[in-house]
C-alpha positions as CSV (number, residue, x, y, z in Angstrom):
1,M,20.7,-17.5,-73.3
2,H,21.6,-16.7,-69.7
3,K,25.1,-17.7,-68.6
4,T,25.7,-19.0,-65.1
5,V,28.8,-20.6,-63.8
6,M,28.9,-22.9,-60.7
7,M,31.1,-21.9,-57.8
8,G,32.3,-24.7,-55.5
9,G,32.7,-24.3,-51.8
10,V,33.8,-26.1,-48.7
11,G,31.0,-28.4,-47.3
12,T,28.9,-28.1,-50.5
13,R,27.9,-30.8,-52.9
14,M,28.6,-30.8,-56.6
15,R,25.7,-30.3,-59.0
16,V,23.1,-33.2,-59.1
17,W,21.1,-32.9,-62.3
18,V,17.3,-33.2,-61.9
19,S,15.0,-33.3,-64.9
20,P,12.4,-30.5,-64.7
21,Y,9.8,-33.2,-65.7
22,S,10.8,-35.6,-63.0
23,Y,9.2,-33.7,-60.1
24,S,5.7,-35.1,-59.6
25,A,3.0,-34.0,-57.2
26,P,1.2,-37.1,-56.0
27,S,-1.3,-37.2,-53.1
28,I,0.5,-37.7,-49.9
29,L,-0.4,-38.6,-46.4
30,G,-0.5,-35.9,-43.8
31,H,-1.6,-35.8,-40.2
32,V,-4.3,-34.0,-38.4
33,W,-5.2,-33.9,-34.7
34,K,-8.7,-34.6,-33.5
35,R,-10.4,-34.6,-30.2
36,N,-11.9,-37.9,-28.9
37,R,-15.1,-37.9,-26.8
38,S,-12.9,-38.4,-23.7
39,G,-11.1,-35.2,-24.4
40,S,-7.8,-36.8,-25.4
41,R,-6.1,-36.2,-28.7
42,S,-5.3,-38.7,-31.4
43,R,-3.9,-38.4,-34.9
44,S,-5.5,-39.2,-38.2
45,R,-3.8,-39.7,-41.5
46,V,-5.4,-37.9,-44.4
47,A,-4.7,-37.5,-48.1
48,I,-3.4,-34.1,-49.2
49,D,-2.9,-33.2,-52.8
50,S,0.6,-31.7,-53.0
51,A,-0.3,-30.0,-56.3
52,T,-2.7,-27.6,-54.6
53,P,-1.8,-23.9,-54.2
54,A,0.8,-22.9,-51.6
55,F,-1.8,-22.7,-48.7
56,C,-4.7,-25.1,-48.4
57,G,-7.8,-24.9,-46.3
58,N,-9.5,-27.4,-44.0
59,V,-9.0,-31.1,-44.5
60,E,-11.7,-33.4,-43.3
61,T,-11.2,-36.8,-41.8
62,S,-13.6,-39.6,-42.7
63,N,-14.5,-40.7,-39.1
64,A,-14.7,-37.5,-37.1
65,L,-15.8,-33.9,-37.1
66,P,-13.4,-31.7,-39.0
67,P,-10.7,-30.6,-36.5
68,K,-9.6,-27.0,-36.2
69,R,-7.0,-26.4,-38.9
70,Y,-4.3,-23.9,-39.6
71,P,-3.0,-23.3,-43.1
72,E,-0.4,-25.8,-44.1
73,Y,2.4,-25.0,-46.5
74,N,1.7,-27.6,-49.1
75,R,4.1,-27.3,-52.1
76,L,7.4,-28.6,-50.9
77,L,5.5,-31.6,-49.8
78,P,5.5,-34.5,-49.3
79,C,7.5,-33.5,-46.3
80,P,10.1,-36.3,-45.8
81,R,10.5,-38.0,-42.4
82,Q,14.2,-38.0,-43.1
83,N,16.0,-34.9,-44.5
84,E,17.7,-35.3,-47.8
85,P,21.4,-34.9,-48.0
86,P,22.4,-31.2,-48.1
87,R,22.7,-29.8,-51.6
88,I,23.9,-26.2,-51.9
89,E,24.5,-24.6,-55.3
90,H,26.6,-21.5,-55.9
91,L,25.9,-19.4,-59.0
92,V,27.4,-16.2,-60.5
93,M,25.1,-14.4,-62.9
94,E,26.8,-13.1,-66.0
95,E,23.5,-11.6,-67.4
96,S,20.7,-9.8,-65.6
97,G,17.3,-11.5,-65.4
98,N,14.6,-13.0,-63.3
99,V,15.9,-15.1,-60.3
100,V,13.5,-18.0,-60.9
101,D,14.4,-18.2,-64.6
102,H,18.1,-18.3,-63.9
103,I,17.9,-21.0,-61.2
104,C,15.4,-23.2,-63.3
105,E,17.7,-23.1,-66.3
106,K,20.9,-23.8,-64.6
107,L,19.8,-26.3,-61.9
108,D,17.0,-28.0,-64.0
109,L,14.4,-27.4,-61.3
110,P,10.7,-26.8,-61.9
111,P,9.6,-23.1,-61.5
112,F,7.1,-23.8,-58.7
113,Y,9.8,-25.7,-56.8
114,V,12.2,-22.7,-57.1
115,A,9.4,-20.3,-56.1
116,D,8.9,-22.5,-53.0
117,L,12.6,-22.5,-52.1
118,I,12.3,-18.7,-52.1
119,H,9.2,-18.9,-49.9
120,F,11.2,-21.1,-47.5
121,G,14.0,-18.5,-47.4
122,A,16.4,-21.0,-49.0
123,V,17.8,-18.7,-51.8
124,H,20.3,-16.0,-50.8
125,C,22.0,-13.3,-52.9
126,A,24.9,-10.9,-52.7
127,L,25.4,-8.0,-55.1
128,V,29.1,-9.0,-55.5
129,C,30.4,-12.5,-55.5
130,P,32.4,-13.4,-52.4
131,K,36.0,-14.5,-52.7
132,P,36.2,-18.2,-53.8
133,P,37.5,-20.7,-51.3
134,S,40.9,-22.3,-51.6
135,T,39.4,-25.3,-53.2
136,A,38.1,-23.3,-56.2
137,S,39.2,-24.2,-59.7
138,A,41.2,-21.9,-62.0
139,Q,38.1,-21.3,-64.0
140,Q,36.2,-20.2,-61.0
141,I,38.9,-17.9,-59.9
142,R,39.1,-16.3,-63.3
143,L,35.3,-15.7,-63.2
144,F,35.5,-14.1,-59.8
145,K,38.2,-11.7,-61.0
146,Q,36.2,-11.0,-64.1
147,V,32.9,-10.1,-62.4
148,T,34.7,-8.2,-59.6
149,A,37.1,-6.1,-61.8
150,P,37.0,-2.5,-60.7
151,T,36.0,-1.4,-64.3
152,I,33.0,-3.7,-64.1
153,L,31.9,-2.7,-60.6
154,K,32.0,1.0,-61.4
155,K,29.3,0.4,-64.1
156,R,26.8,-1.2,-61.6
157,P,24.3,1.4,-60.3
158,S,23.3,-0.9,-57.4
159,L,26.8,-0.6,-55.9
160,K,26.7,3.1,-55.6
161,G,27.7,4.2,-52.0
162,K,28.6,0.6,-51.0
163,T,32.0,-0.8,-50.2
164,I,33.0,-4.2,-51.8
165,R,32.7,-5.8,-48.4
166,E,29.2,-4.5,-47.8
167,A,28.1,-5.6,-51.3
168,Q,29.4,-9.1,-50.6
169,N,27.0,-9.5,-47.6
170,T,24.3,-12.0,-48.5
171,F,20.5,-11.4,-48.0
172,R,17.4,-13.5,-48.6
173,I,15.6,-13.4,-51.9
174,T,11.9,-12.8,-50.8
175,S,10.0,-12.7,-54.1
176,P,10.1,-15.0,-57.2
177,N,9.7,-11.9,-59.3
178,E,13.0,-10.5,-58.1
179,Y,15.3,-9.1,-60.8
180,I,19.0,-10.1,-60.4
181,E,21.7,-7.9,-61.7
182,A,24.6,-9.3,-63.7
183,G,27.6,-10.0,-61.5
184,S,25.4,-11.0,-58.5
185,Y,26.0,-14.1,-56.6
186,L,23.3,-16.7,-55.7
187,R,23.4,-19.4,-53.0
188,V,20.6,-22.0,-53.5
189,H,19.8,-24.5,-50.7
190,V,18.1,-27.1,-53.0
191,H,17.4,-29.4,-50.1
192,P,16.4,-27.3,-47.2
193,K,16.3,-28.8,-43.7
194,R,12.8,-30.0,-43.1
195,F,10.8,-30.1,-39.8
196,P,7.9,-32.6,-40.5
197,R,6.7,-32.5,-36.9
198,C,5.3,-29.0,-37.6
199,Y,2.3,-30.7,-39.3
200,E,1.6,-33.1,-36.4
201,V,1.4,-30.6,-33.5
202,D,-1.8,-29.1,-32.1
203,W,-0.3,-25.7,-31.8
204,A,-3.1,-23.9,-30.1
205,S,-2.8,-26.4,-27.2
206,R,0.9,-25.6,-26.8
207,V,0.2,-22.0,-25.9
208,I,0.9,-21.5,-22.2
209,A,-0.1,-17.8,-22.0
210,E,-1.0,-14.8,-24.2
211,T,-0.9,-11.1,-23.4
212,D,-1.1,-8.0,-25.6
213,S,2.7,-8.0,-26.0
214,Y,3.8,-11.7,-26.1
215,V,3.0,-15.3,-26.2
216,V,4.6,-18.0,-24.1
217,L,4.8,-21.3,-26.0
218,D,5.5,-24.8,-24.8
219,K,7.8,-25.5,-27.7
220,P,7.7,-29.1,-29.1
221,V,10.9,-31.1,-29.8
222,G,12.2,-31.4,-33.3
223,I,11.2,-27.9,-34.5
224,S,13.1,-24.7,-34.9
225,V,11.9,-21.7,-32.9
226,G,12.5,-19.0,-35.6
227,G,14.0,-20.8,-38.6
228,T,17.2,-22.0,-40.1
229,T,19.4,-20.6,-42.9
230,D,17.3,-22.5,-45.4
231,N,13.9,-22.8,-43.8
232,I,12.0,-19.9,-42.2
233,E,8.6,-21.5,-43.0
234,E,8.4,-24.7,-40.8
235,T,9.0,-22.9,-37.5
236,C,7.3,-22.4,-34.1
237,T,6.8,-18.7,-34.8
238,M,5.1,-19.3,-38.2
239,F,2.8,-22.1,-37.1
240,T,1.8,-20.5,-33.7
241,T,1.0,-17.3,-35.6
242,R,-1.4,-19.2,-37.8
243,A,-2.9,-21.3,-35.1
244,M,-3.7,-18.1,-33.1
245,K,-5.0,-16.3,-36.2
246,L,-2.7,-13.3,-35.5
247,S,-2.6,-10.5,-38.0
248,S,1.2,-10.0,-37.6
249,P,3.8,-12.7,-37.3
250,L,5.3,-13.5,-33.9
251,R,9.0,-12.6,-33.3
252,T,11.6,-14.6,-31.5
253,T,13.1,-13.2,-28.3
254,H,15.5,-16.1,-27.4
255,Q,16.3,-19.5,-28.7
256,L,16.0,-23.2,-27.7
257,D,17.8,-25.9,-29.6
258,N,15.6,-27.8,-32.2
259,C,15.9,-30.9,-30.0
260,T,14.9,-29.2,-26.8
261,E,11.3,-28.6,-25.6
262,G,9.8,-26.2,-23.2
263,C,9.1,-22.5,-22.5
264,V,9.9,-20.0,-25.2
265,V,8.7,-16.4,-25.3
266,L,7.5,-15.0,-28.7
267,S,6.9,-11.3,-29.1
268,K,3.9,-9.7,-30.7
269,T,5.5,-6.3,-30.9
270,V,8.9,-4.8,-31.8
271,E,8.8,-2.9,-28.5
272,F,8.4,-6.0,-26.3
273,C,11.1,-7.7,-28.3
274,A,13.6,-5.0,-27.5
275,E,12.4,-4.9,-23.9
276,F,12.9,-8.7,-23.4
277,H,16.4,-8.5,-25.0
278,T,17.3,-5.9,-22.5
279,K,16.1,-8.2,-19.6
280,L,18.2,-11.0,-21.0
281,R,21.3,-8.8,-21.2
282,E,20.8,-7.6,-17.7
283,K,20.2,-11.2,-16.4
284,Q,16.7,-10.4,-15.3
285,V,15.2,-13.5,-16.9
286,K,15.5,-16.7,-14.9
287,K,15.4,-20.1,-16.5
288,L,15.0,-23.6,-15.0
289,Y,15.6,-26.8,-17.0
290,L,14.9,-30.4,-16.5
291,A,17.7,-32.7,-17.9
292,L,17.4,-36.5,-18.2
293,T,20.9,-37.8,-17.8
294,A,22.5,-41.2,-18.1
295,A,24.4,-40.8,-14.8
296,P,23.8,-38.9,-11.6
297,V,24.9,-35.3,-11.2
298,P,25.8,-34.0,-7.6
299,P,23.8,-30.9,-6.6
300,G,25.8,-27.7,-6.6
301,K,27.3,-25.2,-9.0
302,I,29.3,-26.3,-12.1
303,S,31.7,-24.1,-13.9
304,H,33.6,-24.5,-17.2
305,Y,35.0,-22.2,-19.9
306,M,33.8,-22.4,-23.4
307,C,35.8,-22.1,-26.6
308,P,34.6,-18.9,-28.4
309,D,34.2,-20.4,-31.9
310,N,30.6,-20.4,-33.2
311,F,30.3,-24.0,-34.4
312,A,29.0,-27.1,-32.6
313,P,30.1,-29.1,-30.8
314,R,31.1,-26.7,-28.1
315,I,34.4,-27.3,-26.4
316,L,34.8,-26.8,-22.7
317,S,37.8,-26.6,-20.3
318,K,38.0,-26.6,-16.6
319,E,40.9,-24.1,-16.8
320,P,40.4,-20.6,-18.2
321,F,42.0,-19.6,-21.4
322,E,42.2,-16.1,-22.9
323,G,38.9,-15.3,-24.7
324,W,37.1,-18.4,-23.5
325,R,33.7,-17.7,-21.9
326,L,32.6,-18.6,-18.4
327,C,29.7,-21.1,-18.3
328,Q,27.9,-21.7,-15.0
329,L,24.9,-23.7,-14.0
330,E,23.5,-24.9,-10.7
331,V,22.1,-28.4,-10.2
332,L,19.3,-27.9,-7.7
333,E,18.3,-31.6,-7.4
334,C,18.9,-34.9,-9.0
335,K,16.6,-37.9,-8.6
336,E,16.5,-41.5,-10.1
337,V,13.8,-42.2,-12.7
338,P,13.2,-45.0,-15.1
339,W,15.1,-45.0,-18.4
340,P,12.6,-44.3,-21.2
341,D,11.2,-47.5,-22.7
342,T,11.9,-48.5,-26.3
343,A,8.5,-47.2,-27.6
344,I,9.0,-43.7,-26.2
345,E,12.6,-43.7,-27.6
346,A,11.3,-44.7,-31.0
347,T,8.6,-42.0,-30.9
348,Y,11.1,-39.2,-30.1
349,G,14.0,-40.5,-32.3
350,I,16.3,-41.2,-29.4
351,R,19.6,-42.7,-30.7
352,D,21.4,-45.6,-29.1
353,C,24.8,-44.0,-28.5
354,G,26.3,-47.0,-26.8
355,W,25.7,-46.0,-23.2
356,S,25.4,-49.0,-20.8
357,P,23.6,-50.0,-18.7
358,K,20.2,-48.5,-19.3
359,D,18.5,-49.6,-16.1
360,V,17.8,-46.1,-14.6
361,A,18.2,-42.5,-15.7
362,Y,18.4,-39.3,-13.6
363,E,16.2,-36.2,-13.8
364,C,18.1,-33.1,-12.8
365,K,16.6,-29.7,-12.1
366,I,19.0,-27.1,-13.3
367,K,19.2,-23.3,-12.8
368,L,21.0,-21.7,-15.7
369,L,23.4,-19.0,-14.5
370,T,24.9,-18.1,-17.9
371,G,23.3,-18.6,-21.3
372,R,25.7,-20.1,-23.8
373,T,24.7,-22.2,-26.8
374,H,24.7,-25.9,-26.0
375,Q,25.8,-25.0,-22.5
376,I,23.8,-27.5,-20.4
377,R,24.5,-30.2,-23.0
378,A,28.2,-29.7,-23.1
379,Q,28.7,-29.2,-19.3
380,L,26.8,-32.3,-18.3
381,A,28.7,-34.4,-20.9
382,A,32.0,-32.9,-19.6
383,C,31.0,-34.1,-16.1
384,G,30.4,-37.7,-17.4
385,S,26.6,-37.4,-17.2
386,P,25.5,-36.8,-20.7
387,I,21.9,-36.1,-21.6
388,I,20.0,-39.1,-22.9
389,G,19.5,-38.8,-26.7
390,D,22.2,-36.2,-27.1
391,S,24.1,-38.0,-29.9
392,I,26.6,-35.1,-30.3
393,Y,27.9,-35.0,-26.7
394,M,27.2,-38.5,-25.4
395,L,29.6,-40.1,-27.7
396,A,32.4,-37.8,-26.6
397,S,31.5,-38.3,-23.0
398,I,31.7,-42.1,-23.3
399,K,35.1,-41.7,-25.0
400,M,36.3,-39.4,-22.2
401,I,35.2,-41.9,-19.5
402,M,36.7,-44.9,-21.3
403,S,39.9,-43.1,-22.4
404,P,40.5,-40.0,-20.2
405,H,43.8,-39.2,-22.1
406,L,41.8,-38.4,-25.2
407,Y,40.3,-35.3,-23.5
408,P,42.9,-32.5,-23.9
409,F,41.2,-30.1,-21.6
410,A,41.0,-32.1,-18.4
411,E,41.8,-30.0,-15.3
412,A,45.3,-31.3,-14.8
413,E,46.3,-31.5,-18.5
414,S,44.9,-28.3,-20.0
415,K,47.9,-26.0,-19.8
416,K,50.3,-28.8,-20.7
417,N,48.4,-29.8,-23.8
418,V,48.0,-26.3,-25.3
419,R,51.2,-24.4,-24.8
420,N,50.7,-22.3,-28.0
421,S,48.0,-21.4,-30.5
422,E,48.9,-24.2,-32.9
423,A,48.6,-26.8,-30.1
424,M,45.4,-25.2,-29.0
425,N,43.8,-25.4,-32.5
426,S,45.0,-29.0,-32.9
427,A,43.6,-30.0,-29.5
428,I,40.2,-28.4,-30.3
429,H,40.1,-30.1,-33.7
430,Q,41.0,-33.4,-32.2
431,W,38.4,-33.3,-29.5
432,K,35.6,-32.1,-31.9
433,S,36.3,-35.2,-34.0
434,Q,35.3,-37.4,-31.1
435,H,31.7,-36.0,-31.1
436,G,28.7,-37.4,-32.9
437,K,26.0,-36.0,-35.1
438,E,23.0,-33.8,-34.3
439,P,20.0,-35.6,-32.7
440,D,17.2,-36.6,-35.0
441,I,14.3,-35.2,-32.9
442,A,14.6,-35.0,-29.2
443,I,17.1,-35.1,-26.3
444,G,16.2,-35.3,-22.6
445,L,16.2,-31.5,-22.0
446,Q,13.2,-29.3,-21.2
447,A,13.1,-25.5,-20.4
448,C,10.5,-26.2,-17.7
449,E,10.1,-22.7,-16.3
450,I,10.9,-19.1,-17.3
451,S,10.3,-16.0,-15.2
452,W,11.1,-12.3,-15.1
453,N,10.2,-9.1,-13.2
454,D,11.2,-10.8,-9.9
455,G,8.8,-13.7,-10.5
456,E,5.8,-11.5,-11.4
457,C,5.8,-13.2,-14.8
458,T,6.3,-16.9,-14.2
459,Y,5.4,-19.6,-16.7
460,Q,5.8,-23.4,-16.6
461,A,5.8,-26.0,-19.3
462,G,3.8,-29.3,-19.3
463,L,5.3,-32.7,-18.6
464,P,8.5,-33.5,-20.4
465,W,8.4,-36.0,-23.2
466,W,10.0,-38.8,-21.1
467,R,7.1,-38.5,-18.6
468,S,4.4,-38.1,-21.3
469,N,2.9,-41.5,-20.7
């Protein structure tokens, strides 16, 4: 019998036992797009049997000609409208064996479900177990010492020529037939983050341009460009590749947040991918954005400094600190527009973050001068003009407006509040706690134009979601 011991970790859930016989595969409702006689698109609900093989063919609607279809991944379905709570399991293998067999036995999951987790990229492995966190039990620490003892590691042929640090780097398991060596570590994302909107989009209609080297896509909201830690299946690259019937998968060249829509460049070749990365580094790629804000933003250049940690929410200061990165954007214009009505807000999952009043909104055209993660979102919120729907930063912006003393990095207060590293860490932690959760689907932000080669290559997105009606 295979032996596996659970390893706990910060931010992970304890084991939730699921009977291998409790997972059923009923027919579920999916969505397909069809063309009306007028040329407009509408959505039909169709029954899909989730017990079919991993990829299914065309699905016919009862009242229209079969629309063009792309393969749907159809095993980890029904795809929930709401993501299940994160569940991450940590396993240390004490005997060698097949990866699916081990996970099925120790987590009580059906084999095809585990195989699908592997297909989603939700199972990760390291040849040597990483050091347990400070919250680990005495039993877990003993196990770690046991499987990483020098006498044990010397006997493992897979570690030849590798340092312990190198062997502790994780990689994705890519095949359900993979053999896992004793002493290896597994991280299983039992509930991967899902992107149900993938199955609702007419992907071919979102392609702005195609050349021999790249595709420019008008990315929809609520979908990852190239994947997450636990889901590399429900992505813009994967679904666009299928819709265009390409023989090789498209590659990401840059990112947009899941909740942002607009122009994104996907590469067909390794060579163009490297070429585009060079253009980005040398600031040869120009990007324009439309932002729908809750308050007006004066035209002109805005500068902040961003804390260098790699976790959202991003913290900004008007004053420079050592190691903090300069963020700059330029507001080209700002005009008053109607606040999205309740129907549009419901369609795009716009959260009510408590902003009042909601009589008018403001559409700002922005030129991005530096490219930092969440830069536009964080900078506009720091100016008191948060993006509509941005539940992370709008909450903090409201608190900053109502109680300015809560913001430790205001221009006049920054240096006084953070006299040493301990005070700095405390201030960062305190201000992060004032932020909200990630948006469900969309925020009022669109990458409306991208260009390079001095404008020779210029591409524009369609209407933003708030003007879609």
